[in-house]
C-alpha positions in Angstrom: -28.5 41.8 44.1 -31.4 40.7 46.1 -33.5 38.8 42.6 -30.4 36.4 43.2 -30.3 35.7 46.6 -34.1 35.0 46.3 -33.2 33.0 43.3 -30.6 30.8 45.4 -32.3 27.7 46.1 -33.5 27.7 42.1 -29.8 27.9 40.9 -28.6 25.5 43.3 -30.8 23.2 42.4 -29.6 23.3 38.6 -26.4 23.2 39.0 -26.6 20.1 41.1 -28.7 18.5 38.6 -26.3 19.5 36.0 -23.3 18.1 37.4 -24.9 15.1 39.0 -26.1 14.8 34.8 -22.8 15.2 33.6 -21.1 13.1 36.2 -23.6 10.2 35.2 -23.6 10.3 31.5 -19.5 10.6 31.6 -17.5 7.3 31.0 -14.3 6.8 33.2 -11.3 6.5 30.6 -9.5 3.7 30.1 -5.4 3.1 29.8 -4.2 0.1 28.5 -0.3 -0.4 27.3 0.6 -0.7 23.8 3.1 -3.2 21.9 5.8 -1.3 20.4 5.1 -3.5 17.5 1.8 -3.0 17.4 2.9 0.9 16.7 5.5 -0.2 14.3 3.1 -2.5 12.3 0.7 0.6 12.1 3.3 2.7 10.8 4.6 0.4 8.8 0.9 -0.1 6.9 0.5 3.6 6.5 4.1 3.7 4.8 3.4 1.1 2.7 -0.2 2.4 1.4 1.2 5.9 1.0 3.9 4.1 -1.2 1.3 2.6 -3.7 -0.2 6.1 -3.7 3.0 7.9 -4.7 3.6 5.1 -7.1 0.2 5.7 -8.7 0.1 9.4 -9.0 3.6 8.8 -11.5 3.0 10.1 -14.8 4.0 6.8 -16.6 1.5 5.0 -14.2 -1.5 7.1 -15.0 -1.0 7.1 -19.0 -0.9 3.3 -18.9 -4.1 3.1 -16.6 -5.8 5.3 -19.0 -4.6 3.7 -22.0 -5.8 0.1 -20.2 -9.2 1.8 -19.8 -8.8 2.1 -16.1 -9.9 5.1 -13.9 -6.8 6.1 -12.0 -8.9 7.5 -9.1 -11.2 4.6 -9.4 -7.4 2.3 -8.9 -6.6 4.9 -5.9 -10.0 4.2 -4.5 -9.6 0.1 -4.6 -6.1 0.8 -3.3 -7.4 2.2 0.0 -9.9 -0.1 0.1 -7.2 -2.9 0.9 -6.8 -4.6 4.2 -3.4 -3.9 5.4 -2.0 -7.3 4.6 -2.9 -7.3 1.0 -1.3 -3.4 1.0 2.3 -5.1 2.8 1.8 -8.0 0.1 1.9 -5.2 -2.9 4.0 -3.2 -1.3 6.7 -6.1 -0.6 6.2 -7.4 -4.4 6.6 -3.9 -5.6 10.4 -3.6 -4.1 11.5 -6.9 -5.7 10.6 -6.1 -9.3 13.0 -4.4 -11.4 13.3 -0.4 -11.7 12.7 0.4 -14.9 12.1 -1.8 -18.3 14.1 -5.6 -17.9 13.5 -5.8 -21.5 17.3 -6.0 -22.6 18.1 -8.9 -19.8 15.1 -10.7 -21.8 16.4 -9.8 -25.5 20.0 -11.3 -24.5 18.7 -14.4 -22.3 16.2 -15.5 -25.5 19.1 -15.0 -27.9 21.6 -16.7 -25.9 19.3 -19.8 -25.7 18.6 -20.2 -29.6 22.5 -19.8 -30.3 23.2 -22.5 -27.9 19.9 -24.5 -29.4 21.7 -24.1 -32.9 25.0 -24.9 -31.8 24.2 -27.8 -30.2 22.1 -29.1 -33.1 25.2 -28.2 -35.4 27.4 -30.3 -33.4 25.1 -33.2 -33.5 24.7 -32.5 -37.4 21.0 -32.2 -38.0 21.7 -28.2 -39.0 24.4 -26.6 -40.9 24.2 -23.0 -39.5 27.2 -22.0 -38.1 30.4 -22.6 -40.3 33.1 -23.0 -37.6 31.5 -26.1 -36.3 33.3 -28.9 -37.3 31.5 -32.0 -38.4 
């Protein structure tokens, strides 16, 4: 007990220097109002980035990337390096594209256009493709 009493002054100086150093080094906390829109935008960017990464994880997409000579891990790294605005642009276009193949609609549309062109040329007498067209 007596050795501590003799070192009391040294301990007090050490504690004073320690507390003084920590109080000088520490910076005050800063607080500010956070806009709800900013939080929502950040959350939306995170969801869009996750949506694109889930799309890239699909086996069909993985297969197509490999077929085209693109490393899927490199594609994910590039998606992660995009800005929030670019991510939102890609995600909004992904939602507007048709789900699944739309080849049937293209084939029907092309056949309809060919039919109408041939019908008009038959009516004008330039071709003789359809027997039901009277000249």
